[in-house]
N, C-alpha and C positions, 0 to 999 in steps of 0.2 A: 497576530503573531507572523507579519508578512515575510521577516526573516527564515521562519520554518517552512513557508511554501518555497521560497527560494532554495533552501536546503534540500527539500524533497525534489525541485525541479533538477539541481545539479546531480543529485544521485541518479535519478531515473535517465536523463539524457546523456549520461556517461555510458550508458549501457550500449552495445551494438546495436545500431539501426534503430534506436529508440526515438519516437517522435513525440511531440505534444499537440494534441488535437481538442479544442474545446467542445464539451457536450453536455447537456443538461444545466447549462451555466457554469461549468466549473472546467479547469483542464483534466484531461484524462493523459495517461502516459501508456504509448502502445508500441508493439514491435509488429511489423507488417500488418498494420490495423487492427491488431487484436490488442485489447485493453489488459495491462497488467498492474497498473495502479491507478487510483482515483482519489485526489485529495477532495474533501467535502467540508462543507460548513452546514449542512443541514439543520443542525441544531444550535447554530451560532457559535459553534466551536470548532475548530481545525480538527480533522482527523485525514487519515488515509485508509482506503479499502484497497485490500490485497488478495490474490490467491493464496490459498495455504493447502498443505497436503491433508489428505483424508483424516479426520480425527482431531487435527490440530486446534480447531475452532473452540472445540467443548474444553480442551484441556487448558487453553489460554484464557478463554473468558473465566472459567472457575478459579483458576490460579490467581488471576488480577484483574477483576471486573471494574476496577476504576481506570485501567489503561485499555483492555481489549473489550470488544463488543461483537455482536452478531448484526451486521449491516443490513438494513432493509434492501429487498429487491435481489441482492446476491447472497446474502447470508445462507438461504437455503441450498446453495452450491457449495457451502464450506467456505466461503470468503471470510476473513477476519477485517475488524476495524480496529485501527489504533489510535486512541486519541492523543493529540499532540499539545493541546493546551486546555486549560480549564482548571477551576479551582481544586477539585480532587485529585487532579493528574501532576505528578511531579514533573519537572523537566524530561523529556523523552531521552532514552537512551540510543543516541543516534547510531551508534555500530549496531545495535539490534535492529533498528529500523531499516538501516541499509542492507543487513543480512536477510531480512524478511522481502524486502524490495527484489533483491537479486533472486531470492527463492522463487516469489512470483513471476519475476521475468523469466527464469528456467522453465516454469511450468506452461508458459505461455509462447515462448519463441520456438522457431523451428530447430531440430537438434543440433543442427551445424553451428548456430548462432548461440545456443545454450551452451554447448561445448567449449565456446570460446571463453566463457568465464571461469572455467576450471583451471 
């Protein structure tokens, strides 16, 4: 689903001072060199890993385990994974994906940049 990666790229790079940098064989999206979004294909399916507010991971995974998951490596820090393709996943709600990317960005960016999204 190459167009999904293009949509993710467009959402992420539209944020103030956002940049793209390859790491671990995948693109990462950063603000001031701090990662706020990571598209991944570790299980052969496209997903995006994002920072989430405390407690959100448990709620989202319990409510919709076909869409949300606890990603390896960063899940213990509360990050969420959102599946963007695959047999059991319906087409993603891109407005929701964008809102969660913006939330992750606000949690990562310096206060001045995060305030620019308000």
